[in-house]
Backbone as CSV, one residue per row, in Angstrom:
resi,resn,N_x,N_y,N_z,CA_x,CA_y,CA_z,C_x,C_y,C_z
1,UNK,0.633,-1.242,-0.158,0.069,0.060,-0.199,0.695,1.167,-0.318
2,UNK,0.807,2.128,-0.772,1.279,3.260,-0.893,0.931,4.572,0.063
3,UNK,1.479,4.558,1.065,1.688,5.673,1.818,0.757,7.243,1.661
4,UNK,1.715,7.235,0.609,1.557,8.749,-0.341,0.119,8.989,-0.700
5,UNK,-0.282,7.975,-1.124,-1.656,7.473,-1.510,-2.824,7.890,-0.291
6,UNK,-2.474,7.379,0.282,-3.289,7.535,1.666,-3.238,9.064,2.310
7,UNK,-2.421,9.636,2.382,-1.912,10.750,2.692,-2.758,11.729,1.715
8,UNK,-2.769,11.463,0.405,-3.655,12.431,-0.335,-4.893,12.373,-0.258
9,UNK,-5.244,11.036,0.027,-6.578,11.088,0.087,-7.496,11.240,1.169
10,UNK,-6.695,11.025,2.373,-7.230,10.815,3.422,-6.776,12.318,4.823
11,UNK,-5.652,13.000,3.793,-4.748,14.206,4.511,-5.821,15.275,4.660
12,UNK,-6.388,15.944,3.229,-7.091,17.032,3.372,-8.408,17.034,4.627
13,UNK,-8.848,15.517,4.665,-10.280,15.352,5.492,-9.433,15.685,6.908
14,UNK,-8.625,14.979,7.607,-8.149,15.455,8.639,-7.463,16.573,9.076
15,UNK,-7.189,17.074,7.812,-6.652,18.537,8.096,-7.751,19.340,8.491
16,UNK,-8.835,19.312,7.519,-10.047,20.095,7.481,-10.539,20.296,8.813
17,UNK,-10.757,18.652,9.540,-11.392,18.521,10.909,-10.739,19.184,11.647
18,UNK,-9.285,19.369,11.608,-8.482,19.975,12.760,-8.666,21.467,12.814
19,UNK,-8.591,21.950,11.634,-9.054,23.352,11.403,-10.102,23.845,11.579
20,UNK,-11.144,23.035,11.715,-12.689,23.372,12.277,-12.981,22.874,13.606
21,UNK,-11.769,22.515,14.343,-11.881,22.105,15.719,-13.033,21.457,16.035
22,UNK,-13.104,20.009,15.340,-13.926,19.117,15.065,-13.737,18.001,15.986
23,UNK,-14.569,18.028,17.529,-14.371,17.290,18.647,-14.883,15.945,18.143
24,UNK,-16.001,15.505,17.577,-16.725,14.309,17.237,-17.330,14.175,15.811
25,UNK,-17.549,13.316,15.273,-18.007,13.223,13.697,-18.238,11.857,13.502
26,UNK,-19.513,11.215,12.935,-19.948,9.934,12.578,-20.896,10.431,11.534
27,UNK,-20.317,9.953,10.449,-21.619,9.610,9.386,-21.540,8.079,9.106
28,UNK,-23.022,7.366,8.954,-23.088,6.404,8.916,-24.789,6.040,9.352
29,UNK,-24.840,4.866,9.669,-25.904,4.004,9.933,-25.695,4.254,11.618
30,UNK,-27.391,4.766,11.951,-27.341,4.937,13.450,-28.292,4.058,13.646
31,UNK,-28.123,3.491,15.071,-28.943,2.399,15.983,-29.233,2.795,17.151
32,UNK,-29.984,2.272,18.184,-30.034,2.482,19.303,-28.736,2.152,20.096
33,UNK,-28.156,1.287,19.599,-26.464,0.705,20.303,-25.740,1.452,20.023
34,UNK,-25.429,1.997,18.782,-24.658,2.940,17.895,-24.845,4.058,18.808
35,UNK,-25.882,4.980,18.962,-26.251,5.459,19.754,-25.714,5.968,21.019
36,UNK,-26.048,4.561,21.873,-25.510,4.231,23.126,-23.888,4.480,23.227
37,UNK,-23.210,3.912,22.196,-21.694,3.535,22.229,-21.425,5.431,21.538
38,UNK,-21.827,5.962,20.678,-21.173,7.233,20.758,-21.356,8.095,22.009
39,UNK,-22.765,7.834,22.557,-22.889,8.795,23.695,-21.925,8.710,24.777
40,UNK,-21.188,7.465,24.894,-20.500,6.998,25.883,-18.858,7.744,25.636
41,UNK,-18.810,7.820,24.350,-17.561,8.246,23.786,-17.915,10.068,24.068
42,UNK,-18.931,10.572,23.794,-18.899,12.319,23.813,-18.824,12.296,25.193
43,UNK,-19.776,11.702,25.989,-19.796,11.895,27.586,-18.318,12.021,28.453
44,UNK,-17.460,11.031,27.478,-16.025,11.024,28.282,-15.231,11.786,27.623
45,UNK,-15.290,11.942,26.346,-14.654,13.534,25.868,-14.982,14.661,26.711
46,UNK,-15.996,14.990,26.740,-16.619,16.047,27.289,-15.885,16.043,28.729
47,UNK,-15.933,15.119,29.269,-15.285,15.017,30.751,-13.862,15.373,31.119
48,UNK,-13.356,14.516,30.358,-11.763,14.629,29.885,-11.542,16.287,29.782
49,UNK,-12.215,16.871,28.652,-11.678,17.976,28.472,-12.134,19.214,29.186
50,UNK,-12.667,18.819,30.108,-12.770,19.888,31.283,-14.425,20.666,31.157
51,UNK,-14.877,20.393,30.106,-16.276,21.215,29.999,-17.010,21.110,31.147
52,UNK,-17.692,22.332,31.447,-18.471,22.524,32.522,-19.818,21.679,32.358
53,UNK,-20.729,21.332,33.963,-21.399,20.551,34.200,-22.823,20.783,32.933
54,UNK,-22.854,22.121,33.334,-23.973,22.644,32.429,-23.990,22.464,31.171
55,UNK,-22.711,22.795,30.586,-22.500,22.947,28.951,-22.634,21.265,28.610
56,UNK,-21.686,20.664,29.562,-21.749,18.844,29.078,-23.193,18.458,29.369
57,UNK,-23.874,18.779,29.905,-25.197,18.147,30.238,-25.873,18.701,28.633
58,UNK,-26.234,20.007,28.526,-26.686,20.838,27.297,-26.168,19.831,26.283
59,UNK,-24.898,20.141,25.983,-24.155,19.066,24.739,-25.082,17.642,24.692
60,UNK,-24.638,17.230,25.851,-25.103,15.918,25.707,-26.817,15.499,25.413
61,UNK,-27.811,16.359,25.712,-28.941,15.713,25.527,-29.417,16.022,24.378
62,UNK,-28.329,17.593,23.813,-29.069,17.548,22.363,-28.532,17.020,21.353
63,UNK,-27.028,16.441,21.731,-26.703,14.979,21.026,-27.509,14.021,20.816
64,UNK,-27.921,13.529,22.015,-28.964,12.197,21.775,-29.849,12.786,21.036
65,UNK,-30.910,13.858,21.336,-31.982,13.974,20.487,-31.792,13.988,19.096
66,UNK,-30.811,15.002,18.627,-30.553,14.690,17.161,-30.170,13.572,16.632
67,UNK,-29.539,12.641,17.334,-29.159,11.312,17.073,-30.284,10.537,16.889
68,UNK,-31.478,10.268,18.064,-32.774,9.969,17.942,-33.537,10.399,17.113
69,UNK,-33.183,11.869,16.448,-34.104,11.763,15.099,-33.670,11.352,14.201
70,UNK,-32.495,11.052,13.839,-31.700,10.327,12.692,-32.619,8.788,12.801
71,UNK,-32.313,8.570,13.584,-32.814,6.825,13.806,-34.283,6.664,13.498
72,UNK,-35.044,7.904,13.972,-36.519,7.729,13.816,-37.333,8.234,12.471
73,UNK,-36.396,9.197,11.947,-37.073,9.606,10.869,-35.836,10.011,9.467
74,UNK,-34.784,9.592,9.457,-34.036,9.400,8.020,-35.118,8.712,7.148
75,UNK,-35.175,9.011,6.097,-35.429,8.227,4.874,-34.847,7.294,4.251
76,UNK,-33.504,7.297,4.951,-32.410,6.345,4.203,-32.407,5.014,5.346
77,UNK,-33.108,4.197,4.903,-32.760,2.738,5.936,-32.666,1.711,5.750
78,UNK,-32.028,1.078,6.304,-31.545,-0.775,6.393,-32.662,-1.382,6.558
79,UNK,-33.440,-0.855,7.206,-34.762,-1.689,7.983,-35.944,-1.504,7.237
80,UNK,-37.042,-2.382,7.149,-38.150,-1.917,6.332,-38.853,-0.904,6.959
81,UNK,-39.885,-0.095,6.436,-40.168,1.024,7.150,-41.263,0.459,8.472
82,UNK,-41.578,-0.547,7.821,-42.988,-1.499,9.146,-42.083,-1.670,10.680
83,UNK,-40.907,-2.081,10.234,-40.016,-2.402,11.837,-40.030,-1.033,12.296
84,UNK,-40.790,-1.580,13.425,-40.673,0.092,14.567,-39.579,-0.769,15.666
85,UNK,-39.144,-1.353,15.599,-37.702,-1.332,16.448,-36.628,-1.984,16.082
86,UNK,-35.290,-1.518,16.622,-33.874,-1.912,15.939,-33.856,-1.281,14.644
87,UNK,-34.340,-0.179,14.711,-34.100,0.434,13.067,-32.697,0.886,12.662
88,UNK,-32.454,0.878,11.675,-31.058,1.432,11.292,-31.296,2.118,10.078
89,UNK,-30.895,3.665,10.538,-30.898,4.632,9.200,-29.752,5.529,9.423
90,UNK,-29.250,6.192,8.062,-28.393,6.836,7.902,-28.301,8.564,8.412
91,UNK,-27.485,8.791,8.756,-27.363,10.287,8.904,-25.885,10.841,9.163
92,UNK,-25.635,12.209,9.919,-24.459,12.221,10.494,-24.591,13.299,11.539
93,UNK,-23.825,13.290,12.208,-23.809,13.849,13.571,-22.218,14.870,13.720
94,UNK,-22.046,15.858,14.269,-20.606,16.618,14.099,-20.608,17.461,15.369
95,UNK,-19.956,17.782,16.398,-19.685,18.686,17.407,-18.456,19.462,17.154
96,UNK,-18.345,20.478,17.297,-17.120,21.035,17.165,-16.929,22.823,17.868
97,UNK,-15.970,23.404,17.597,-15.694,24.626,18.396,-15.439,25.576,17.762
98,UNK,-16.816,26.585,17.759,-16.871,27.854,16.665,-16.751,29.097,17.706
99,UNK,-15.689,29.944,17.803,-15.983,31.154,18.562,-15.945,31.006,19.968
100,UNK,-15.612,29.813,20.950,-15.752,29.385,22.042,-16.971,29.007,22.520
101,UNK,-17.714,28.670,21.748,-19.050,27.571,21.946,-18.978,26.517,21.174
102,UNK,-19.865,25.817,21.339,-19.907,24.466,20.650,-20.963,24.323,19.852
103,UNK,-20.881,23.871,18.730,-21.755,24.016,17.536,-21.932,22.396,17.343
104,UNK,-23.163,22.134,17.516,-23.625,20.664,17.019,-24.570,21.047,15.974
105,UNK,-24.536,19.829,15.117,-24.963,19.829,13.804,-25.293,18.436,13.549
106,UNK,-26.139,18.559,12.645,-26.899,16.758,12.586,-27.327,17.211,10.779
107,UNK,-27.223,15.584,10.038,-27.984,15.851,8.690,-28.565,14.492,8.607
108,UNK,-29.641,14.337,7.691,-30.088,13.385,7.174,-31.405,13.297,6.244
109,UNK,-31.485,12.507,5.645,-32.511,12.492,4.257,-33.593,12.596,5.061
110,UNK,-34.427,13.039,4.559,-36.304,13.013,5.109,-37.172,13.034,3.546
111,UNK,-38.175,12.374,3.803,-39.018,12.697,2.685,-39.528,13.652,2.619
112,UNK,-39.722,14.415,1.455,-40.245,15.995,1.126,-41.486,15.995,1.564
113,UNK,-42.226,14.797,1.802,-43.446,15.467,2.337,-43.508,15.555,3.901
114,UNK,-42.442,15.773,4.461,-41.994,15.915,5.945,-41.277,17.304,5.965
115,UNK,-41.154,17.961,5.211,-40.466,19.387,5.386,-41.483,20.170,5.919
116,UNK,-42.393,20.096,5.367,-43.694,21.452,6.082,-43.991,21.158,7.555
117,UNK,-43.786,20.046,7.753,-44.171,19.498,9.173,-42.555,19.782,9.892
118,UNK,-41.803,20.042,9.457,-40.334,19.943,10.089,-40.375,21.773,10.265
119,UNK,-40.528,22.484,9.071,-40.679,23.719,9.342,-41.759,24.428,10.287
120,UNK,-42.857,23.727,10.471,-43.517,24.297,11.400,-43.404,23.882,12.489
121,UNK,-42.571,22.876,12.884,-42.111,22.865,13.960,-40.423,23.447,14.688
122,UNK,-40.281,23.682,13.569,-38.816,24.591,13.933,-38.860,25.956,13.867
123,UNK,-39.609,26.286,13.169,-39.575,27.991,12.839,-40.174,28.729,14.002
124,UNK,-41.180,28.166,14.424,-41.476,29.362,15.677,-40.146,29.018,17.036
125,UNK,-39.762,28.024,17.240,-38.496,27.781,17.897,-37.670,28.962,18.090
126,UNK,-37.418,29.384,16.774,-36.475,30.328,16.371,-36.804,31.799,16.755
127,UNK,-38.090,32.186,17.113,-38.257,33.452,17.315,-39.069,33.554,19.379
128,UNK,-39.027,32.030,19.539,-39.275,32.047,20.916,-38.057,32.288,22.026
129,UNK,-38.523,33.095,23.180,-37.499,33.396,24.246,-37.586,31.942,24.952
130,UNK,-36.457,31.671,25.753,-36.069,30.591,26.376,-37.294,30.349,27.456
131,UNK,-37.986,31.363,27.918,-39.064,31.085,28.724,-40.196,30.532,28.096
132,UNK,-40.658,31.382,26.834,-41.599,30.478,26.037,-41.107,29.094,25.890
133,UNK,-40.235,28.646,25.398,-39.370,27.553,25.055,-39.638,26.382,26.504
134,UNK,-39.504,27.032,27.374,-39.181,26.131,28.602,-41.060,25.871,28.795
135,UNK,-41.947,26.920,28.764,-43.339,26.648,29.092,-43.633,25.770,27.760
136,UNK,-43.577,26.021,26.710,-44.053,24.850,25.609,-43.505,23.140,26.075
137,UNK,-42.465,23.406,26.440,-41.502,22.178,26.836,-42.527,21.463,27.903
138,UNK,-42.858,22.198,28.722,-43.907,21.664,30.078,-45.157,21.132,29.481
139,UNK,-45.560,22.007,28.638,-46.918,22.093,28.195,-46.785,20.957,27.490
140,UNK,-45.851,20.149,26.438,-45.409,19.177,25.876,-45.584,17.841,26.517
141,UNK,-45.006,17.880,27.852,-44.779,16.770,29.077,-45.834,16.361,28.983
142,UNK,-46.951,17.475,29.447,-48.310,17.115,29.894,-49.051,16.203,28.900
143,UNK,-49.135,16.710,27.587,-49.818,16.650,26.638,-49.525,14.968,25.960
144,UNK,-50.427,14.811,24.936,-50.344,13.396,24.375,-49.266,13.652,23.235
145,UNK,-48.453,12.437,22.828,-47.687,12.206,22.229,-48.064,12.980,20.756
146,UNK,-47.803,13.984,19.830,-48.156,14.334,18.559,-48.314,13.135,17.526
147,UNK,-49.262,13.200,16.615,-49.641,12.083,15.982,-48.477,12.115,15.120
148,UNK,-47.866,10.728,14.582,-47.084,10.731,13.910,-45.398,10.910,14.592
149,UNK,-45.470,11.360,15.740,-44.277,11.061,16.299,-43.827,9.928,16.990
150,UNK,-42.529,9.721,16.959,-42.123,8.186,17.517,-41.595,8.598,18.654
151,UNK,-41.504,9.584,19.243,-41.124,10.017,20.899,-42.212,10.895,21.585
152,UNK,-42.241,11.604,22.231,-42.868,12.477,23.262,-43.234,13.863,22.622
153,UNK,-42.200,14.354,21.421,-42.571,15.303,20.789,-41.357,16.398,21.315
154,UNK,-40.587,16.145,22.309,-39.551,16.656,22.841,-38.544,17.208,22.397
155,UNK,-38.154,16.483,21.141,-36.846,16.525,20.559,-36.501,17.935,20.094
156,UNK,-36.828,18.694,19.397,-36.583,19.837,19.082,-36.497,21.048,20.507
157,UNK,-37.830,20.630,20.715,-37.529,21.721,22.349,-36.780,21.452,22.988
158,UNK,-36.346,20.457,23.278,-35.143,20.115,24.102,-33.634,20.480,23.605
159,UNK,-33.414,20.638,22.138,-32.402,21.240,21.462,-32.552,22.691,21.887
160,UNK,-33.748,23.265,21.597,-33.691,24.767,21.474,-33.566,25.246,22.713
161,UNK,-34.042,24.380,23.830,-33.797,24.829,25.385,-32.398,25.029,25.658
162,UNK,-31.842,23.829,25.182,-30.031,23.952,25.632,-29.433,24.780,24.802
163,UNK,-29.963,25.552,23.672,-29.357,26.282,22.517,-28.873,27.738,23.387
164,UNK,-27.703,28.223,22.794,-27.691,29.700,23.140,-27.686,30.418,22.169
165,UNK,-28.411,30.111,20.864,-28.659,31.006,19.882,-29.732,30.179,18.979
166,UNK,-30.450,30.732,18.037,-31.649,30.018,17.780,-31.059,28.924,16.716
167,UNK,-32.291,28.177,16.738,-31.702,26.643,15.773,-31.725,27.207,14.237
168,UNK,-30.706,26.629,13.891,-30.310,26.701,12.036,-31.066,25.508,11.477
169,UNK,-31.816,25.642,10.604,-32.325,24.609,9.608,-32.405,24.880,8.135
170,UNK,-31.925,23.948,7.378,-31.970,23.970,5.929,-32.545,22.493,5.693
171,UNK,-32.980,22.838,4.132,-33.115,21.383,3.558,-32.442,21.604,1.778
172,UNK,-32.016,20.558,1.520,-31.411,20.761,0.289,-31.604,19.242,-0.595
173,UNK,-31.768,19.626,-2.075,-32.395,18.756,-2.699,-31.486,17.493,-2.907
174,UNK,-31.655,16.206,-3.164,-30.949,15.228,-3.321,-31.296,14.485,-4.901
175,UNK,-30.641,14.846,-5.630,-30.372,14.687,-7.192,-30.840,13.349,-7.439
176,UNK,-30.281,12.043,-6.619,-30.697,10.840,-6.720,-31.859,10.500,-6.257
177,UNK,-32.462,11.130,-5.382,-33.372,10.692,-4.868,-34.573,11.688,-4.984
178,UNK,-35.346,11.556,-5.664,-36.433,12.932,-5.831,-37.392,12.941,-4.953
179,UNK,-37.710,11.995,-4.291,-38.777,12.133,-2.958,-38.155,12.299,-1.628
180,UNK,-37.041,12.534,-1.264,-36.334,12.895,-0.289,-35.575,14.486,-0.586
181,UNK,-35.386,14.529,0.835,-34.338,15.947,0.445,-33.475,15.808,1.799
182,UNK,-32.299,16.409,1.633,-31.447,16.449,2.787,-31.613,17.541,4.098
183,UNK,-31.892,17.029,5.449,-32.229,18.014,6.416,-31.079,18.413,7.064
184,UNK,-30.849,19.550,7.347,-29.431,20.033,8.308,-30.276,20.699,9.576
185,UNK,-29.521,20.519,10.558,-30.200,21.017,11.844,-28.600,21.551,12.583
186,UNK,-28.640,22.848,13.272,-27.413,22.715,13.694,-27.914,23.939,15.217
187,UNK,-27.500,23.624,16.357,-27.559,24.261,17.586,-26.410,24.595,18.192
188,UNK,-26.181,25.751,18.291,-24.984,26.746,19.107,-25.594,26.493,20.818
189,UNK,-24.057,25.953,21.409,-24.293,25.809,23.224,-23.400,26.514,23.675
């Protein structure tokens, strides 16, 4: 094996990760077991790095919520759509430092038919105050799970509550898959 070929192929990727202060990055298929293993690694890395308890808790809970959303809603699945347990779905998650803040990003393909629902859930969170987000969180805890939700409907509220700036999101068409779009979500903590 030619080492120069490896350096040429992977060197720019690792250099970019170093320059952008990437702390954790994973792209591939997500399952509950993979989330548990990644969570252990993230928790340990944040603890060893000396991240204060409040920030560590916020990063960890938002990381888990983003990863859970990939398992529940990514349209790229190795498991059949009718399978409710042990799902294996594709996406990515990244934690990096930007201007002394942590930036948590995730992406995964979603059905185009879900774009309106995602916008309706995310856009109000961008303009709510922290107190309003906390109140919405409490109300959601007391309410029935939203129709079509695979959880309690707290995921985006949890991430918005933990963020220090409005959530950012976008959608990008996937040329090879006309019924899906790539969903990107970013939280600054």
